C-alpha positions as CSV (number, residue, x, y, z in Angstrom):
1,M,290.8,109.3,26.3
2,P,292.6,106.0,26.9
3,I,294.5,105.4,30.1
4,E,298.2,105.9,29.8
5,I,300.5,104.3,32.4
6,D,304.2,105.3,32.6
7,L,307.0,105.2,35.1
8,L,308.1,108.6,36.4
9,D,311.8,109.3,35.7
10,V,312.9,109.2,39.3
11,G,315.0,106.8,41.3
12,V,314.1,103.6,43.1
13,A,312.9,103.8,46.7
14,G,313.2,100.9,49.1
15,L,309.8,101.6,50.7
16,G,308.2,104.3,48.6
17,E,305.3,106.0,50.3
18,S,303.2,109.1,50.9
19,P,303.2,110.8,47.4
20,L,301.9,114.4,47.8
21,W,301.2,117.1,45.3
22,D,301.9,120.6,46.5
23,H,299.6,122.8,44.4
24,R,301.2,125.9,45.8
25,S,304.6,125.2,44.3
26,A,303.7,122.6,41.6
27,R,306.0,120.1,43.2
28,L,305.6,116.3,43.8
29,W,306.8,115.0,47.1
30,W,307.3,111.4,48.3
31,V,309.4,109.5,50.8
32,D,311.6,106.5,51.0
33,S,310.3,105.5,54.3
34,T,312.9,103.2,55.9
35,A,315.8,105.1,54.4
36,G,314.6,108.3,56.0
37,R,314.7,110.2,52.7
38,L,312.3,112.9,51.5
39,H,312.2,113.5,47.8
40,S,310.8,116.2,45.5
41,S,310.4,116.8,41.8
42,N,308.3,118.6,39.2
43,A,305.3,116.9,37.7
44,E,307.4,114.9,35.2
45,G,310.1,113.8,37.6
46,G,312.6,116.5,36.7
47,D,314.3,119.1,38.9
48,Q,314.8,116.6,41.7
49,A,315.9,117.3,45.3
50,E,316.2,115.1,48.4
51,W,316.8,115.3,52.1
52,T,317.8,112.6,54.6
53,F,316.7,112.4,58.2
54,D,317.9,110.3,61.1
55,H,314.5,108.5,61.5
56,T,312.1,106.5,59.5
57,I,309.5,108.7,57.7
58,G,306.0,107.5,58.0
59,S,304.2,110.1,55.9
60,I,304.1,113.8,54.9
61,G,301.4,116.5,54.5
62,L,301.2,120.1,53.4
63,A,301.7,122.7,56.1
64,E,301.9,126.4,56.2
65,G,305.5,127.3,55.2
66,G,306.4,123.8,54.1
67,L,305.5,120.3,55.1
68,I,304.3,118.4,58.2
69,V,306.3,115.2,58.6
70,A,305.4,112.1,60.7
71,L,308.7,110.6,61.7
72,A,308.9,107.4,63.6
73,D,308.3,109.0,67.0
74,G,306.2,112.2,66.4
75,F,305.3,115.2,64.3
76,Y,307.8,117.7,62.8
77,R,307.6,120.8,60.6
78,F,309.9,120.9,57.5
79,A,310.9,124.1,55.8
80,A,311.7,123.3,52.2
81,E,313.7,126.5,51.5
82,S,316.1,126.0,54.4
83,G,315.9,122.2,54.8
84,Q,315.3,122.7,58.5
85,I,313.1,120.4,60.5
86,E,311.7,121.0,64.0
87,R,309.6,119.0,66.4
88,V,306.0,119.9,66.8
89,A,304.8,117.1,69.1
90,S,305.9,113.8,70.5
91,L,303.5,110.9,71.0
92,D,303.1,108.3,73.8
93,M,303.2,105.2,71.6
94,A,303.3,101.5,72.4
95,P,306.7,99.8,72.2
96,E,307.7,98.4,68.8
97,T,305.4,100.8,66.9
98,R,306.2,103.7,64.6
99,L,304.1,106.3,62.8
100,N,303.1,105.3,59.3
101,D,300.4,106.7,56.9
102,G,299.0,110.2,57.4
103,K,297.1,113.1,55.8
104,A,296.0,116.6,56.6
105,D,292.3,117.0,57.0
106,R,290.3,119.9,55.3
107,A,290.2,122.0,58.5
108,G,293.9,122.3,59.3
109,R,294.7,119.2,61.4
110,F,297.0,116.3,60.5
111,L,296.1,112.6,61.2
112,A,298.6,109.8,61.2
113,A,298.4,106.1,62.1
114,S,301.1,104.0,63.7
115,M,302.1,100.4,62.7
116,R,303.6,97.6,64.6
117,T,307.3,96.8,64.0
118,G,307.4,93.8,66.3
119,E,305.2,90.7,66.5
120,A,302.6,92.1,69.0
121,I,299.1,92.3,67.6
122,G,296.9,95.3,67.8
123,T,299.4,97.7,69.4
124,A,299.1,100.6,66.9
125,A,296.7,103.5,66.9
126,L,295.3,106.5,65.0
127,F,296.4,109.9,66.2
128,R,295.4,113.5,65.5
129,L,297.6,116.6,65.6
130,D,295.8,119.8,66.2
131,A,296.9,123.3,65.1
132,D,298.1,124.2,68.6
133,G,300.4,121.2,68.7
134,T,298.3,119.1,71.0
135,T,297.5,115.5,70.1
136,A,294.7,113.0,70.6
137,C,294.3,109.2,70.0
138,L,291.2,108.5,67.9
139,E,291.4,104.7,67.5
140,T,293.4,101.8,69.0
141,G,293.8,98.1,68.4
142,I,295.5,98.6,65.0
143,G,298.1,96.4,63.3
144,I,299.3,98.6,60.4
145,G,297.4,101.8,60.0
146,N,296.9,102.9,56.4
147,A,294.6,104.5,53.7
148,I,293.9,107.7,55.6
149,C,292.0,110.2,53.4
150,F,289.0,112.4,53.6
151,S,285.9,113.0,51.5
152,P,285.9,116.1,49.4
153,T,283.6,117.9,51.9
154,G,285.8,116.7,54.8
155,D,282.9,115.1,56.7
156,A,284.1,111.5,56.2
157,L,287.4,109.9,57.2
158,Y,288.6,106.7,55.4
159,F,291.0,104.5,57.2
160,A,292.3,100.9,57.1
161,D,294.2,98.3,59.1
162,S,296.2,96.6,56.3
163,L,296.4,93.4,58.4
164,D,292.6,92.9,58.6
165,G,292.0,94.1,55.0
166,M,289.1,96.3,55.9
167,L,288.6,99.8,54.5
168,R,286.6,101.8,57.1
169,R,284.5,104.9,57.0
170,Y,284.0,107.2,60.0
171,P,281.9,110.4,60.2
172,Y,284.3,113.2,60.8
173,D,283.5,116.4,62.7
174,Q,285.5,119.1,61.2
175,V,284.9,121.5,64.1
176,S,286.2,119.2,66.8
177,G,288.3,116.6,64.8
178,K,286.3,113.8,66.5
179,V,285.4,110.6,64.7
180,G,282.0,108.9,64.8
181,Q,281.0,105.3,64.7
182,R,283.1,103.1,62.5
183,Q,281.5,101.6,59.3
184,D,283.2,98.7,57.6
185,L,283.1,99.7,53.9
186,V,285.2,97.3,51.8
187,D,287.0,94.1,52.6
188,C,289.9,94.5,50.2
189,R,290.9,90.9,50.7
190,E,288.0,90.0,48.4
191,H,290.0,92.0,45.7
192,G,293.3,90.2,46.4
193,S,294.9,92.4,48.9
194,G,294.7,94.4,52.1
195,A,294.4,98.2,51.7
196,D,297.6,100.3,51.7
197,G,297.5,104.0,50.9
198,A,294.5,105.8,49.5
199,T,293.2,109.1,48.2
200,V,289.9,110.5,46.9
201,D,289.0,112.2,43.6
202,A,286.8,115.2,42.9
203,E,283.7,113.0,42.8
204,G,284.4,111.5,46.2
205,R,285.5,108.1,44.9
206,I,288.2,106.4,46.9
207,W,291.4,105.1,45.1
208,V,293.2,102.4,47.1
209,A,296.6,100.8,46.6
210,L,296.0,97.1,46.5
211,V,299.5,96.3,47.4
212,L,299.4,92.5,47.0
213,A,297.2,92.6,43.9
214,Q,299.5,94.9,41.9
215,A,296.6,97.2,41.2
216,V,294.9,100.3,42.3
217,G,291.2,100.0,43.0
218,C,288.5,102.7,42.6
219,Y,285.5,102.5,45.0
220,T,282.3,104.5,45.4
221,P,281.8,106.3,48.7
222,D,279.5,103.4,49.7
223,G,282.1,100.8,49.0
224,K,281.3,99.5,45.5
225,L,284.3,98.5,43.3
226,L,284.1,100.5,40.1
227,R,287.3,99.5,38.5
228,S,290.7,97.9,39.3
229,I,293.6,99.1,37.2
230,P,296.6,96.8,36.9
231,V,300.0,98.6,37.3
232,P,303.4,97.6,35.9
233,L,305.2,97.4,39.2
234,P,304.8,95.0,42.1
235,Y,303.6,96.2,45.5
236,P,302.0,99.6,44.8
237,S,301.9,101.4,48.1
238,C,300.1,104.8,48.0
239,P,298.3,106.9,45.4
240,A,297.9,110.7,45.1
241,F,296.5,112.9,42.4
242,G,298.8,115.7,41.1
243,G,300.1,117.6,38.2
244,P,299.0,121.1,37.2
245,N,295.4,119.9,36.5
246,L,295.4,117.3,39.3
247,D,294.7,114.7,36.6
248,I,297.8,112.4,37.1
249,L,297.5,109.6,39.6
250,Y,300.9,109.0,41.1
251,L,301.5,105.7,42.7
252,T,304.6,104.8,44.8
253,S,305.8,101.3,45.2
254,I,307.9,99.0,47.4
255,A,311.2,97.3,46.5
256,N,312.1,96.2,50.0
257,S,309.9,97.1,53.0
258,G,312.5,96.0,55.5
259,H,310.2,93.3,56.7
260,R,308.2,90.8,54.6
261,I,307.8,92.5,51.2
262,V,310.7,92.2,48.8
263,A,310.5,92.5,45.1
264,D,312.8,91.3,42.4
265,H,311.5,93.5,39.6
266,P,314.3,95.9,38.4
267,D,312.0,98.9,38.6
268,A,310.3,98.1,41.9
269,G,310.3,101.1,44.1
270,R,309.7,103.6,41.3
271,I,306.6,105.8,40.9
272,T,303.9,104.9,38.4
273,A,302.0,107.8,36.7
274,I,298.5,107.1,35.4
275,R,297.0,109.6,33.0
276,G,293.6,109.6,31.2
277,L,291.4,108.9,34.2
278,D,287.9,110.4,33.8
279,V,288.0,112.6,36.9
280,P,290.7,114.8,38.6
281,G,291.7,114.8,42.2
282,I,291.3,117.7,44.7
283,A,294.0,119.7,46.4
284,E,295.2,118.2,49.7
285,G,294.5,119.9,53.0
286,I,297.1,122.1,54.7
287,Y,298.1,121.7,58.3
288,R,297.8,125.1,60.0
């Protein structure tokens, strides 16, 4: 089956991020990060809904009863039916940083990384939110934390600092939520870009948004590039598998990051839908 690449019939986001397929409700979710908007649609982009918050949205994940949302300063629960949001936990973060990319693990926790908003180098970190609302810092010295995703069995965490270009792999203890020794897996700069968002498929391959290369790269678990798929929009930001059979790769994009990335393409900020890949994704974890 040949690959088909289309644009989803949804609006333009300034900083499109964190696509998320909810297999429970057959809904696609994503955010316009700097605008503080949360969006939802069906698999084809219809039946759209949106909510606006007072803060930047870094990322979202599935949670019991709705979503877990990483706003700029901490973690919140969002109830889709009522539209209500409530704080779960605040974080002690460095000045001029905010929460960015995040994913639920396969044991009921949520991990999110921060990113710098000023000029200071290495001030961001990787955080874990446990089911009881407590938090822990797993890694420091980060510039822009991105590419959080987990192997299908949940025993490996993938993570990147977009500023140094390196996709990392950590052993991940699903009982304790602790990470093991870092392994540098892929220098994405060799493929024209740092790593932005990422996801895994059912065979454990890692799909990474190569934001500066206008492509999505597919890597083996040991870091070999299998393929790089060019996409029609500049600055692809984050991929996620979705659709009823988890066989559509949705890819958000950036029109204006509010910082250094600004696109002049008329469709920049829309979502690309890639069909015809040779393997489906897997359902995302749910924060308990």
